[in-house]
N, C-alpha and C positions, 0 to 999 in steps of 0.2 A: 262267282258263278261259272267262270271259265274253268276254274280248277275242278268244279263238280262235273262239268262237261267232259273234261279230260279223264277224270276218274271213271266216268260212265262210258268211256271209249267213244264218245261222240267227236272228240278231237284226237289227233294223232299223239302218240306217246312222247314225241320229241317237241311238242308245242311249248314254246316259252309263253306261258299265260300272262306274265307281267307285261311283256312286250306287246303281246296281242291285245291286251286290254287298252294300252295306250293307242294302238292303231285303230281299234274299234271306236274309241272316243273321238279321235281325230276325224275319222271318216264320217261318223254320224253328225258331229258338230259342223264339219265342213259342208256337208250336204244341206244342213239347216241354213247356213249362211247363204249358200248359193240359191236355195229355194226362196229365201227372204228377198233376194234381189230379183229373181225372174218369175217366181210364183207359178212355175209350170208343174202341173200334176199335183198329186197329193204328197205332202211332206212325208207321211208315214210310208208311202209306197217307195219314195226315193230313198229313205233311210233303210228300208228293208233291202232294197237292191244293193246299196252300199255295204250293208252288213253281210249279205250273202257273198258279195265279191271278196270281202276281207276274209271271211271264214272258209271259203271254198278250198284254198290250198291246205288248210289244216284239218280238213275232214278226211277220215280214213277212206280208202278206196272201197267201193261196194261191189 
């Protein structure tokens, strides 16, 4: 999926999609663990925020 985003120029050309995939997985699973402990807010919203934070540096400037 990240390779397709890179091909569609939704991610920068120098993005290492393999490394980014591992980071995305760690962030979304980490947020799920934290949410399971504190139950603050909606899990989907927290995962979206984590995903946005991880992807932001890899998105091309607009």
